[in-house]
Structures are given as C-alpha cells and as structure tokens.
GUFI-406853 format. One record per residue (C-alpha): x, y, z; residue number from 1. Coordinates in nm, 2 decimals. Each point is the difference from the previous one (the first is absolute). Layout:
residues N
VOVO      px      py      pz  lumkol
VOVO       X       Y       Z     NUM
...
end
This chain:
residues 335
VOVO      px      py      pz  lumkol
VOVO   -0.03    0.02    0.01       1
VOVO    0.22    0.26   -0.14       2
VOVO   -0.30    0.25   -0.12       3
VOVO   -0.32    0.12    0.12       4
VOVO   -0.16   -0.21   -0.29       5
VOVO    0.17   -0.30    0.11       6
VOVO   -0.08    0.06    0.37       7
VOVO   -0.37    0.06   -0.06       8
VOVO    0.00   -0.32   -0.21       9
VOVO    0.11   -0.20    0.27      10
VOVO   -0.22    0.15    0.28      11
VOVO   -0.32   -0.09   -0.25      12
VOVO    0.10   -0.35   -0.11      13
VOVO   -0.25   -0.24    0.16      14
VOVO    0.08   -0.32    0.16      15
VOVO   -0.20   -0.34   -0.11      16
VOVO   -0.17    0.02    0.34      17
VOVO   -0.10    0.34   -0.03      18
VOVO   -0.15   -0.06   -0.35      19
VOVO   -0.20   -0.34    0.15      20
VOVO   -0.14    0.20    0.29      21
VOVO   -0.11    0.28   -0.20      22
VOVO   -0.15   -0.26   -0.24      23
VOVO   -0.21   -0.13    0.29      24
VOVO   -0.10    0.35    0.11      25
VOVO   -0.31    0.12   -0.19      26
VOVO   -0.05    0.38   -0.09      27
VOVO    0.18    0.32   -0.05      28
VOVO    0.26    0.12    0.24      29
VOVO    0.01    0.36    0.12      30
VOVO    0.32    0.16    0.12      31
VOVO   -0.07    0.28    0.24      32
VOVO    0.33    0.21    0.05      33
VOVO    0.15   -0.12   -0.34      34
VOVO    0.20    0.31   -0.05      35
VOVO    0.22   -0.04    0.32      36
VOVO    0.35   -0.20    0.03      37
VOVO   -0.13   -0.36    0.00      38
VOVO   -0.32    0.08   -0.25      39
VOVO    0.14    0.06   -0.35      40
VOVO    0.20   -0.35    0.01      41
VOVO   -0.31   -0.18    0.15      42
VOVO   -0.24    0.15   -0.27      43
VOVO    0.24   -0.16   -0.25      44
VOVO    0.04   -0.32    0.18      45
VOVO   -0.38   -0.05    0.01      46
VOVO   -0.04    0.07   -0.37      47
VOVO    0.30   -0.23   -0.09      48
VOVO   -0.17   -0.28    0.23      49
VOVO   -0.33    0.02   -0.11      50
VOVO    0.08    0.07   -0.39      51
VOVO   -0.29    0.23   -0.10      52
VOVO   -0.28   -0.21    0.13      53
VOVO   -0.14    0.24    0.22      54
VOVO    0.03    0.35    0.13      55
VOVO    0.30    0.12    0.21      56
VOVO   -0.14    0.34    0.12      57
VOVO    0.26    0.24    0.13      58
VOVO   -0.12    0.27    0.24      59
VOVO    0.23    0.28    0.10      60
VOVO    0.01    0.39    0.00      61
VOVO    0.32   -0.09   -0.24      62
VOVO    0.20    0.30    0.11      63
VOVO    0.31   -0.14   -0.22      64
VOVO    0.00    0.15   -0.35      65
VOVO   -0.06   -0.28   -0.27      66
VOVO   -0.07   -0.27    0.25      67
VOVO   -0.36   -0.02   -0.07      68
VOVO    0.02    0.00   -0.37      69
VOVO    0.30   -0.26    0.04      70
VOVO   -0.26   -0.23    0.17      71
VOVO   -0.26    0.04   -0.23      72
VOVO    0.23   -0.09   -0.29      73
VOVO    0.08   -0.33    0.18      74
VOVO   -0.35   -0.10    0.03      75
VOVO   -0.13    0.14    0.34      76
VOVO   -0.33    0.17    0.03      77
VOVO    0.12    0.34    0.15      78
VOVO   -0.21    0.18    0.26      79
VOVO    0.12    0.33    0.07      80
VOVO   -0.15    0.08    0.38      81
VOVO    0.05    0.12    0.35      82
VOVO   -0.15   -0.28    0.21      83
VOVO    0.03    0.21    0.30      84
VOVO   -0.30    0.19   -0.17      85
VOVO   -0.33   -0.14    0.07      86
VOVO   -0.16    0.07   -0.33      87
VOVO    0.30   -0.16   -0.20      88
VOVO    0.03   -0.31    0.22      89
VOVO   -0.38   -0.04   -0.06      90
VOVO    0.01    0.04   -0.37      91
VOVO    0.29   -0.25   -0.02      92
VOVO   -0.11   -0.33   -0.21      93
VOVO   -0.10   -0.32    0.17      94
VOVO    0.26   -0.25    0.03      95
VOVO   -0.02   -0.35    0.18      96
VOVO    0.40    0.02    0.09      97
VOVO    0.15    0.31    0.12      98
VOVO    0.37    0.06    0.12      99
VOVO    0.06    0.29    0.22     100
VOVO    0.30    0.16    0.01     101
VOVO   -0.07    0.34    0.11     102
VOVO    0.19    0.10    0.33     103
VOVO    0.19    0.29    0.15     104
VOVO    0.33   -0.03    0.18     105
VOVO    0.28    0.28   -0.08     106
VOVO   -0.07    0.36    0.09     107
VOVO   -0.28   -0.08    0.24     108
VOVO    0.23    0.09    0.32     109
VOVO   -0.18    0.29    0.14     110
VOVO   -0.31   -0.08   -0.22     111
VOVO   -0.11   -0.31    0.18     112
VOVO   -0.35    0.06   -0.12     113
VOVO    0.09   -0.04   -0.34     114
VOVO    0.13   -0.34    0.07     115
VOVO   -0.29   -0.08    0.18     116
VOVO   -0.25    0.10   -0.26     117
VOVO    0.20   -0.17   -0.28     118
VOVO    0.07   -0.32    0.18     119
VOVO   -0.31   -0.05    0.21     120
VOVO   -0.29    0.20   -0.08     121
VOVO    0.03   -0.05   -0.40     122
VOVO    0.06   -0.36    0.02     123
VOVO   -0.36   -0.02    0.15     124
VOVO   -0.14    0.21   -0.26     125
VOVO    0.13   -0.22   -0.27     126
VOVO   -0.13   -0.33    0.20     127
VOVO   -0.33    0.16    0.01     128
VOVO    0.00    0.07   -0.36     129
VOVO    0.12   -0.34   -0.10     130
VOVO   -0.15   -0.19    0.26     131
VOVO   -0.10   -0.28   -0.22     132
VOVO    0.36   -0.04   -0.15     133
VOVO    0.30   -0.18    0.09     134
VOVO    0.25    0.23    0.14     135
VOVO    0.38   -0.04    0.01     136
VOVO    0.12    0.27    0.24     137
VOVO    0.38    0.10    0.04     138
VOVO    0.11    0.06    0.37     139
VOVO    0.33    0.01    0.13     140
VOVO    0.22   -0.18    0.25     141
VOVO    0.02    0.32    0.22     142
VOVO   -0.33   -0.14    0.17     143
VOVO    0.24   -0.23    0.20     144
VOVO    0.25    0.13    0.26     145
VOVO    0.39    0.02   -0.01     146
VOVO    0.06   -0.38    0.08     147
VOVO    0.32   -0.19    0.10     148
VOVO    0.25   -0.09   -0.28     149
VOVO    0.07   -0.32    0.10     150
VOVO   -0.40   -0.08    0.01     151
VOVO   -0.08   -0.08   -0.34     152
VOVO   -0.23    0.29   -0.09     153
VOVO   -0.35    0.07    0.08     154
VOVO   -0.25   -0.24   -0.16     155
VOVO   -0.38    0.09   -0.06     156
VOVO   -0.10   -0.17    0.33     157
VOVO    0.25    0.25    0.19     158
VOVO   -0.16    0.27    0.18     159
VOVO   -0.01    0.35   -0.15     160
VOVO    0.17    0.29    0.13     161
VOVO    0.03    0.30   -0.23     162
VOVO    0.25    0.28    0.07     163
VOVO   -0.10    0.32   -0.07     164
VOVO   -0.30    0.18   -0.23     165
VOVO    0.06   -0.17   -0.31     166
VOVO    0.06   -0.33    0.13     167
VOVO   -0.33    0.04    0.23     168
VOVO   -0.19    0.11   -0.30     169
VOVO    0.08   -0.29   -0.20     170
VOVO   -0.12   -0.24    0.28     171
VOVO   -0.31    0.22    0.00     172
VOVO   -0.04   -0.08   -0.39     173
VOVO    0.01   -0.36    0.09     174
VOVO   -0.23    0.03    0.28     175
VOVO   -0.28    0.21   -0.21     176
VOVO    0.04   -0.25   -0.30     177
VOVO   -0.05   -0.28    0.26     178
VOVO   -0.33    0.19    0.09     179
VOVO   -0.14   -0.02   -0.32     180
VOVO    0.11   -0.35   -0.06     181
VOVO   -0.17   -0.11    0.32     182
VOVO   -0.30    0.21   -0.05     183
VOVO   -0.07   -0.04   -0.39     184
VOVO    0.16   -0.29   -0.08     185
VOVO    0.26    0.17   -0.21     186
VOVO    0.28   -0.23   -0.09     187
VOVO    0.35    0.14    0.08     188
VOVO    0.37   -0.09   -0.01     189
VOVO    0.22    0.23    0.22     190
VOVO    0.37    0.01   -0.12     191
VOVO    0.26    0.11    0.23     192
VOVO    0.28    0.08   -0.23     193
VOVO    0.36    0.11    0.10     194
VOVO    0.23    0.09   -0.17     195
VOVO   -0.05   -0.01   -0.37     196
VOVO    0.30    0.09   -0.20     197
VOVO    0.06    0.05   -0.39     198
VOVO    0.29    0.17   -0.15     199
VOVO   -0.13    0.36    0.01     200
VOVO   -0.09   -0.01    0.39     201
VOVO   -0.01   -0.22    0.30     202
VOVO    0.23   -0.06    0.32     203
VOVO    0.29   -0.10   -0.23     204
VOVO   -0.01    0.31   -0.24     205
VOVO   -0.01    0.20    0.31     206
VOVO    0.34   -0.18    0.13     207
VOVO    0.15    0.02   -0.33     208
VOVO   -0.06    0.39   -0.01     209
VOVO    0.15    0.02    0.35     210
VOVO    0.32   -0.20   -0.10     211
VOVO    0.06    0.16   -0.34     212
VOVO   -0.04    0.37    0.16     213
VOVO    0.22   -0.11    0.31     214
VOVO   -0.27    0.08    0.23     215
VOVO   -0.01   -0.22    0.33     216
VOVO   -0.22   -0.29    0.01     217
VOVO   -0.20   -0.01    0.31     218
VOVO    0.03   -0.34    0.15     219
VOVO   -0.25    0.00    0.30     220
VOVO   -0.27   -0.16   -0.21     221
VOVO    0.25   -0.27   -0.08     222
VOVO   -0.22   -0.25   -0.16     223
VOVO   -0.30    0.03   -0.26     224
VOVO   -0.22   -0.20   -0.22     225
VOVO    0.00    0.09   -0.37     226
VOVO   -0.18   -0.18   -0.30     227
VOVO    0.00    0.06   -0.39     228
VOVO   -0.31    0.21   -0.08     229
VOVO   -0.07   -0.25   -0.29     230
VOVO   -0.08   -0.26    0.25     231
VOVO   -0.20    0.25    0.23     232
VOVO   -0.19    0.08   -0.32     233
VOVO   -0.09   -0.35   -0.07     234
VOVO   -0.11   -0.07    0.35     235
VOVO   -0.19    0.28    0.01     236
VOVO   -0.22   -0.14   -0.29     237
VOVO   -0.02   -0.33    0.09     238
VOVO   -0.12    0.08    0.35     239
VOVO   -0.32    0.10   -0.13     240
VOVO   -0.08   -0.38    0.00     241
VOVO    0.09   -0.01    0.36     242
VOVO   -0.26    0.28    0.08     243
VOVO   -0.22   -0.09    0.26     244
VOVO   -0.23    0.08    0.30     245
VOVO    0.16    0.07    0.26     246
VOVO    0.30    0.13   -0.20     247
VOVO    0.27   -0.20   -0.10     248
VOVO    0.32    0.16    0.14     249
VOVO    0.35   -0.07   -0.17     250
VOVO    0.36    0.13    0.05     251
VOVO    0.16    0.07   -0.33     252
VOVO    0.39    0.00   -0.01     253
VOVO    0.32   -0.17   -0.07     254
VOVO    0.10   -0.32    0.20     255
VOVO    0.33    0.15    0.08     256
VOVO    0.13    0.20    0.29     257
VOVO    0.19    0.26   -0.17     258
VOVO    0.31    0.16    0.21     259
VOVO    0.02    0.41   -0.09     260
VOVO    0.36   -0.01    0.07     261
VOVO    0.06   -0.33   -0.22     262
VOVO   -0.20    0.13   -0.29     263
VOVO    0.16    0.36    0.03     264
VOVO    0.34   -0.20    0.00     265
VOVO   -0.12   -0.19   -0.32     266
VOVO   -0.13    0.31   -0.19     267
VOVO    0.32    0.18    0.09     268
VOVO    0.21   -0.27   -0.16     269
VOVO   -0.22    0.02   -0.31     270
VOVO    0.02    0.36   -0.02     271
VOVO    0.36    0.03    0.11     272
VOVO   -0.07    0.20    0.31     273
VOVO    0.08   -0.08    0.36     274
VOVO   -0.30    0.07    0.20     275
VOVO   -0.02    0.23    0.29     276
VOVO   -0.17   -0.13    0.33     277
VOVO   -0.14    0.16    0.30     278
VOVO   -0.17   -0.17    0.30     279
VOVO   -0.04   -0.36    0.11     280
VOVO   -0.26   -0.24   -0.09     281
VOVO   -0.27    0.02    0.27     282
VOVO   -0.16   -0.34    0.11     283
VOVO   -0.36    0.08   -0.17     284
VOVO   -0.09    0.08   -0.34     285
VOVO   -0.34    0.01   -0.20     286
VOVO    0.00   -0.35   -0.11     287
VOVO   -0.27   -0.25   -0.15     288
VOVO   -0.02   -0.36   -0.08     289
VOVO   -0.16   -0.06   -0.32     290
VOVO    0.03   -0.38    0.02     291
VOVO   -0.38   -0.04   -0.07     292
VOVO    0.04    0.22   -0.33     293
VOVO    0.27   -0.20   -0.08     294
VOVO   -0.18   -0.35    0.05     295
VOVO   -0.29    0.15   -0.21     296
VOVO    0.19    0.16   -0.28     297
VOVO    0.37   -0.13   -0.01     298
VOVO    0.30    0.22    0.02     299
VOVO    0.07    0.32   -0.17     300
VOVO    0.20   -0.04   -0.31     301
VOVO    0.29    0.22    0.06     302
VOVO    0.22   -0.05    0.30     303
VOVO    0.13    0.28    0.24     304
VOVO    0.34   -0.07   -0.18     305
VOVO   -0.13    0.06   -0.34     306
VOVO   -0.20    0.30    0.13     307
VOVO    0.31    0.17    0.11     308
VOVO    0.20   -0.08   -0.31     309
VOVO   -0.28    0.16   -0.19     310
VOVO   -0.05    0.31    0.21     311
VOVO    0.36    0.07    0.02     312
VOVO    0.06   -0.02   -0.41     313
VOVO   -0.33    0.21   -0.05     314
VOVO    0.12    0.26    0.26     315
VOVO    0.36    0.01   -0.11     316
VOVO   -0.16    0.06   -0.36     317
VOVO   -0.18    0.28    0.09     318
VOVO   -0.35   -0.18   -0.06     319
VOVO   -0.28    0.19    0.07     320
VOVO   -0.16    0.00    0.39     321
VOVO   -0.32    0.09    0.12     322
VOVO    0.15    0.22    0.28     323
VOVO   -0.21   -0.17    0.28     324
VOVO    0.22   -0.11    0.31     325
VOVO   -0.16   -0.27    0.18     326
VOVO    0.14    0.14    0.33     327
VOVO    0.04   -0.34    0.14     328
VOVO    0.21    0.11    0.26     329
VOVO   -0.24    0.20    0.18     330
VOVO   -0.11   -0.19    0.34     331
VOVO   -0.23    0.29    0.14     332
VOVO   -0.27   -0.06   -0.29     333
VOVO    0.04    0.35   -0.12     334
VOVO    0.01    0.02   -0.38     335
end
C-alpha cells in the first residue's frame, strides 16, 4: 500500500465471510455518519460485498468536498442530511439495517453538553426513528475503566467504569439504545472498538509522527490495543446478524497487547530515527479482550508488525494524513 488508491482498495476488499453473511441479511443497509473516519471505507466495503444487489445508503452532512460525489460514483445512494435535525431524521428513507457511526469525542472538553447530545440523546432519536430495524452501533472500549496490564483486558462481561464525560456519554449511548431494544424489541449490536488504525491515522501514526519529529513518546500508557480498520469495518457489517434484544455487546480490537515502547522502537528503526521517551509504564491501561470477536470472525488479516511496516513507509514517504490524533495516552478522559 503506497498510494491512497491502494489503501482505499485494501480497506474496501471484502472477505468471503462478509460476502456470505450479507448474502443472508435481507434488505438495504443505511450507514449514518458515512462522512467520518470510518464511514467512506465502510460504505465501499458494503458496496463491494453486496455487489449491487441492494441499496447502500450513505448519510452524512458530507463536509469534505467531493466525498458525496465520489461515493455516489461508487454506487452508493447518497443522502446529505444532518441527522441531529428532527425533520432531516424523519425524512430519511426507511431501511431494515442501520449502521450508526455518529459520535463526538475530540473538541468536547469544556463542551460536555455537545458530547452528551451527540453520543447519548441523538442515538435515542435514531433508535426511535428506526425502531423496527436492525441497528449496529459503534461504541468504544472507553466505557471500561483502566485495568491491570497483566489481566488480559476487559471482556464484555467486565464491569464498566468510564472516565470523563466522553466515555460516560458513550456508556449513555449504550444505555439509551438498550432501553429502546428492551422497550420496542429493536435488535441492536453494540461494538466497543479500540483502537482502529490505518495508514492515515491511528495510534501507530501518532507514534510515527512523534518519532520522526523527535518529540518525546509518553510511556505512561505503556500498552494499547490496535486493530486494522478493514477488519473493524467487516465486523461492524457482519454484526448486523448478531443484533438482538437485549443488545449483543462485542469488543472489537486486535488479539495482541501492543507495547508502546516496542512499537516506537520498531517505527524508529524503520524510519531511521531514534525515539525519545518520557515517563515510565503505569501498571494499568485501557485494554479490551476481544476473544469473543475473534472466535466469531477470525483474526485481523494484518498483524501489528505488518501495520508498523506499512505505517512507517507511509509516513516516511509523506503520505496524506487525516490530522486526527487518537490521544490514546490520555488517562483522565479529557479529549
């Protein structure tokens, strides 16, 4: 993967399992939040997996110039709408399958009300509008507390313990969707994702940029989970078949525990730059155990070593970046 076109093709390349699962899933698929980080590649993945046998409806405000036209050219049914507007939400076409990607994280510090509106209130409005649909809703591993590094990470049965308004509002999203599921029988899957990576953003890009710039890499959060975004997209679509009442909860991340120190050293070796470190590894971190996901859907196709190699080459070549740092090192929930 050396060009944006090659990266986009890889992200949108469906596996046989996805093709089979969507073949068993009747009806159109609507993707709310199709203009965000995950949205465009997920839309294209759905198009490639369904091969034109139904509508893939991409809904977003589409602030990025040209994106709506590009998705339309790829075969998507594009609806430009702000789903936070009641009339716009009401006027959306019906769809038996809904993927909910809308969320607010960065820039909400000091504006907690905005995070709660987008992450908690809005999902309720969407669930009410599509109460007869299957809904796969993106959540986050941030609903869990920091846990001991040696413990293997939080499972879906572990107690939640969100830190900060962002994480609390995301747990609020889950609670509201659970209410609609329990009250109206709406079939829901909740996907606790951390951290999706591709070559333009993610934990590895954050580390590569710091190493290349000679900036200190904070080791306090010394272990992280990462997962190839293409795999996360496949799981998101395939989880529509898991949607149920009560909601089906699924951790989505890679099987490996990634050492921030070792990842920075590997990136530094590939980039020809010695990393600069600050701090020492804490005994706790935000970590998820995605064993259930791997048993259902197998392992991600790209290993951490391959992701490090691809990321280092991309950053060294000056490939385009999204400019959206993950802030994975934050431990106080302030984003």
